[in-house]
C-alpha positions as CSV (number, residue, x, y, z in Angstrom):
1,M,21.2,-8.1,-92.8
2,Y,24.3,-10.5,-92.9
3,C,26.4,-11.0,-96.1
4,F,28.4,-14.3,-96.2
5,K,31.2,-14.7,-98.5
6,R,31.1,-17.8,-100.7
7,R,34.1,-20.1,-100.7
8,P,35.8,-20.7,-104.0
9,N,35.1,-23.8,-105.9
10,N,38.5,-25.1,-105.4
11,Y,38.3,-24.9,-101.6
12,N,39.7,-27.7,-99.7
13,K,39.2,-27.6,-95.9
14,E,42.1,-30.3,-95.3
15,E,44.6,-28.2,-97.4
16,V,43.5,-25.1,-95.3
17,M,44.0,-26.8,-91.9
18,A,47.2,-28.2,-93.0
19,K,48.5,-24.9,-93.9
20,K,47.4,-23.3,-90.5
21,E,49.2,-26.3,-88.7
22,E,52.4,-25.7,-90.6
23,K,52.2,-21.9,-89.7
24,K,51.8,-22.9,-86.0
25,D,54.7,-25.3,-86.3
26,E,56.8,-22.6,-87.8
27,K,56.0,-20.1,-85.2
28,K,56.7,-22.6,-82.2
29,K,60.2,-23.6,-83.9
30,K,61.1,-19.9,-84.3
31,E,60.3,-19.1,-80.7
32,K,62.4,-22.2,-79.6
33,E,65.3,-21.4,-81.7
34,K,65.9,-17.8,-80.2
35,P,66.8,-18.1,-76.6
36,S,64.9,-15.4,-74.6
37,V,67.0,-15.9,-71.6
38,T,70.7,-16.2,-71.6
39,Q,73.1,-17.6,-69.0
40,K,74.5,-14.3,-68.1
41,M,71.0,-13.1,-67.4
42,L,70.5,-15.9,-65.1
43,D,73.7,-15.2,-63.2
44,D,73.0,-11.7,-62.8
45,A,69.5,-12.2,-61.5
46,P,69.2,-11.2,-57.8
47,Q,69.8,-13.9,-55.2
48,S,67.0,-13.1,-53.3
49,I,63.6,-11.0,-53.9
50,T,61.1,-9.4,-51.7
51,V,57.3,-10.0,-52.2
52,V,54.9,-7.9,-50.7
53,V,51.4,-9.2,-49.3
54,D,48.9,-6.9,-47.9
55,G,51.8,-4.5,-47.0
56,Q,54.0,-7.2,-45.4
57,S,57.3,-8.3,-47.0
58,V,58.1,-12.0,-47.6
59,V,61.7,-12.7,-48.9
60,G,62.4,-15.5,-51.4
61,D,65.7,-17.1,-52.4
62,K,67.0,-17.8,-55.7
63,K,66.6,-21.7,-56.6
64,E,67.0,-24.2,-59.5
65,F,64.1,-26.2,-59.4
66,T,64.0,-29.8,-60.2
67,S,62.6,-29.3,-63.5
68,G,65.6,-27.4,-64.5
69,S,63.9,-24.1,-64.4
70,V,65.4,-21.2,-62.4
71,G,63.3,-18.8,-60.2
72,W,62.7,-17.9,-56.6
73,N,61.1,-19.8,-53.8
74,V,59.1,-17.6,-51.6
75,T,57.7,-18.9,-48.3
76,G,56.6,-17.1,-45.0
77,K,53.8,-16.0,-42.8
78,V,51.7,-12.8,-42.8
79,V,48.7,-11.4,-41.0
80,I,45.8,-10.4,-43.0
81,G,42.7,-9.0,-41.2
82,G,44.0,-10.4,-37.9
83,V,44.4,-13.9,-39.2
84,K,47.7,-15.5,-39.5
85,C,48.4,-16.7,-43.1
86,Q,51.0,-18.9,-44.9
87,V,52.4,-17.7,-48.1
88,S,54.1,-19.9,-50.7
89,A,55.1,-19.0,-54.2
90,N,57.4,-20.2,-56.9
91,I,58.4,-17.5,-59.3
92,I,59.9,-19.0,-62.4
93,I,62.1,-17.0,-65.0
94,V,60.3,-18.1,-68.4
95,G,62.5,-19.9,-70.7
96,S,65.2,-20.5,-68.1
97,K,65.0,-24.4,-68.5
98,N,66.1,-24.0,-72.0
99,V,69.4,-22.3,-71.0
100,K,72.4,-24.6,-71.5
101,R,74.6,-24.5,-68.2
């Protein structure tokens, strides 16, 4: 058996939706205000990283992408199951675009 909760007589769907949107906007604003990444963190990040694919290492170099984000670009070739494969990956530091340089 289901029990449904009745809405109060003064329920206004538009007001409720507007309040939800306000809360979402406030949350987004707070997230943007506090930088999760600092310039020092970006400077201290390693110049290269190693990614392992099927037990084989591929090295990626640190890069500032055209979008303004910072991360590493990994490219290389590996053999998987006797087949030669190409590996390509961009690893982006989340929030690095918003750091003032």
